[in-house]
C-alpha positions as CSV (number, residue, x, y, z in Angstrom):
1,F,29.4,2.3,-1.5
2,I,32.5,0.4,-0.4
3,N,33.5,3.1,2.0
4,G,33.5,1.9,5.6
5,Y,31.9,5.1,6.9
6,F,29.0,4.6,4.5
7,R,28.5,1.0,5.6
8,S,28.4,2.1,9.3
9,R,25.9,4.8,8.5
10,L,23.6,2.8,6.2
11,P,21.2,1.7,9.0
12,D,20.8,5.3,9.9
13,L,20.0,6.3,6.3
14,L,17.4,3.4,6.1
15,Q,15.8,4.6,9.3
16,I,15.6,8.2,8.0
17,F,14.0,6.8,4.8
18,V,11.4,4.9,6.8
19,L,10.7,7.9,9.0
20,G,10.3,10.1,5.9
21,I,7.8,7.7,4.4
22,I,5.9,7.6,7.7
23,C,5.8,11.4,7.9
24,I,4.6,11.7,4.3
25,S,1.9,9.1,5.0
26,V,0.7,11.0,8.0
27,F,0.7,14.2,6.0
28,L,-1.3,12.7,3.2
29,L,-3.9,11.1,5.6
30,L,-4.2,14.4,7.6
31,R,-4.6,16.3,4.3
32,S,-7.4,14.0,3.3
33,L,-9.0,14.3,6.7
34,V,-8.9,18.2,6.6
35,V,-10.4,18.2,3.1
36,T,-13.1,15.8,4.2
37,I,-14.0,17.9,7.3
38,G,-14.0,21.1,5.2
39,R,-16.3,19.5,2.6
40,L,-18.6,18.1,5.4
41,S,-18.8,21.6,7.0
42,D,-20.1,22.9,3.6
43,G,-23.2,20.8,4.2
44,L,-22.2,17.8,2.1
45,S,-23.0,14.3,3.6
46,L,-20.2,11.8,3.9
47,H,-22.0,9.4,1.5
48,D,-22.4,12.2,-1.1
49,L,-18.8,13.2,-0.6
50,I,-17.5,9.7,-1.2
51,K,-19.8,9.1,-4.1
52,G,-19.2,12.4,-5.9
53,E,-15.6,13.3,-4.9
54,G,-14.1,9.9,-3.9
55,S,-11.4,10.2,-6.6
56,K,-9.9,13.1,-4.7
57,F,-9.0,10.7,-1.9
58,I,-7.6,7.8,-4.0
59,S,-4.7,7.4,-6.4
60,L,-3.6,10.7,-8.0
61,G,-6.1,12.6,-5.9
62,F,-4.6,11.2,-2.7
63,S,-0.9,11.1,-3.5
64,V,-0.3,14.7,-4.4
65,I,3.4,14.7,-3.7
66,E,4.5,11.9,-6.0
67,H,3.0,9.5,-8.5
68,P,1.0,6.9,-6.6
69,T,2.8,3.9,-8.2
70,Y,6.3,5.2,-7.2
71,F,5.1,6.2,-3.8
72,S,3.6,2.8,-3.2
73,M,6.9,1.1,-4.1
74,K,8.6,3.3,-1.5
75,I,5.9,2.3,1.0
76,N,6.4,-1.4,0.3
77,F,10.2,-0.9,0.7
78,A,9.7,0.9,4.0
79,I,7.4,-1.9,5.2
80,L,10.0,-4.5,4.1
81,L,12.7,-2.6,6.0
82,L,10.6,-2.5,9.1
83,V,9.8,-6.2,8.8
84,F,13.5,-7.2,8.7
85,Y,15.1,-4.5,10.9
86,F,12.5,-3.4,13.5
87,E,14.1,-5.5,16.2
88,D,17.6,-4.2,15.4
89,W,16.2,-0.7,15.4
90,G,14.7,-1.2,18.9
91,I,11.1,-1.0,17.7
92,R,8.6,-3.1,19.7
93,W,5.7,-5.0,18.2
94,Y,3.1,-2.7,19.7
95,I,4.7,0.2,17.9
96,M,5.5,-1.7,14.7
97,L,1.8,-2.8,14.1
98,P,0.3,0.7,14.1
99,I,3.1,1.9,11.7
100,Y,2.4,-1.1,9.5
101,L,-1.3,-0.3,9.5
102,L,-0.6,3.4,8.7
103,L,1.6,2.5,5.8
104,S,-0.9,-0.2,4.6
105,I,-3.8,2.3,4.6
106,T,-1.7,4.8,2.7
107,L,-0.7,2.2,0.2
108,F,-4.3,1.2,-0.5
109,L,-5.3,4.8,-0.9
110,A,-2.5,5.3,-3.4
111,A,-4.2,2.5,-5.3
112,S,-1.4,1.0,-7.2
113,K,-2.4,-2.4,-8.4
114,A,1.1,-3.9,-8.7
115,D,2.1,-2.6,-5.3
116,I,-1.0,-4.0,-3.6
117,V,0.1,-7.4,-4.9
118,A,3.6,-6.8,-3.6
119,W,2.1,-5.7,-0.3
120,I,0.5,-9.1,0.0
121,A,3.9,-10.8,-0.3
122,V,5.5,-8.4,2.2
123,S,2.6,-9.0,4.6
124,I,3.0,-12.8,4.3
125,V,6.7,-12.4,5.2
126,L,5.6,-10.4,8.2
127,I,3.1,-13.1,9.3
128,I,5.7,-15.8,8.9
129,K,8.3,-13.7,10.9
130,A,5.8,-13.0,13.6
131,G,4.8,-16.7,13.7
132,K,8.3,-17.8,14.3
133,K,8.4,-15.7,17.5
134,N,5.0,-17.0,18.7
135,S,5.3,-20.7,17.5
136,F,2.2,-20.6,15.3
137,S,1.0,-23.9,13.9
138,Q,0.9,-24.5,10.1
139,V,-2.9,-24.2,10.1
140,A,-2.6,-20.7,11.7
141,Y,-0.1,-19.7,9.0
142,I,-2.4,-20.9,6.2
143,L,-5.5,-19.3,7.7
144,M,-3.8,-15.9,8.3
145,I,-2.5,-15.9,4.7
146,L,-5.8,-16.8,3.2
147,I,-7.6,-14.2,5.3
148,L,-5.0,-11.6,4.3
149,I,-5.4,-12.4,0.6
150,S,-9.2,-12.5,0.7
151,M,-9.4,-9.2,2.6
152,T,-7.0,-7.6,0.1
153,V,-9.1,-8.8,-2.8
154,M,-12.3,-7.5,-1.2
155,A,-10.7,-4.1,-0.4
156,A,-9.1,-3.8,-3.8
157,K,-12.4,-4.4,-5.5
158,R,-13.8,-1.3,-3.8
159,L,-11.0,0.9,-5.3
160,E,-12.5,2.4,-8.5
161,R,-9.1,2.3,-10.2
162,V,-8.7,-1.4,-9.7
163,S,-12.4,-2.3,-10.5
164,Y,-12.1,-0.1,-13.7
165,F,-9.0,-2.0,-14.7
166,F,-10.8,-5.4,-14.4
167,R,-13.9,-4.0,-16.3
168,V,-11.7,-2.9,-19.2
169,I,-9.9,-6.3,-19.2
170,R,-13.3,-8.2,-19.3
171,L,-14.6,-5.9,-22.0
172,S,-11.4,-6.1,-24.1
173,L,-11.4,-9.9,-23.8
174,T,-14.8,-10.1,-25.3
175,T,-14.2,-7.6,-28.1
176,E,-10.5,-7.9,-29.0
177,D,-9.2,-10.6,-31.3
178,H,-5.8,-11.0,-29.7
179,F,-5.0,-10.7,-26.0
180,M,-1.8,-8.8,-26.7
181,D,-3.9,-5.8,-27.8
182,L,-5.3,-5.4,-24.3
183,D,-2.5,-3.2,-23.0
184,Q,-0.5,-0.4,-24.6
185,R,2.7,-1.7,-23.1
186,A,2.1,-5.1,-24.7
187,R,1.4,-3.5,-28.0
188,E,4.7,-1.7,-27.9
189,W,6.6,-5.0,-27.3
């Protein structure tokens, strides 16, 4: 990693990484769309499809290439790279925002709880960085961050994997004697 050639080519490698994550995100979203259209043409209504087969479009059913948690980490890293380097790479805001939305939608469909929390932090960094360019007031920063957090909580509650996690925690807190018994990883420690 100390090689001068590697250092000079590192920005290109990071751009290829981000482009790869974008391509995989587009593929996964198109795959879900094709499956949805195919199931709708079989006579199933959209409501019944979401209610009966919604798990095929979220988490492991969505991220068929890689485990959703690891894929979500890569999406967050790609978003972080975009936030800090999009100007150096010559990407304009009107291109950056659709890419950010595409990656954010993909991240939510991958439904990794920890990475959704990390996405909030990355998005706050994006808001602050955008605000420095547009001279936002402190009130605008706070409002945008509060709106972001509340929208994320509302969206995450709709993900079955996340709501199941909170239901299990609530149930375990009422039935378990010790909070360390709630999680397998905590029991191992």
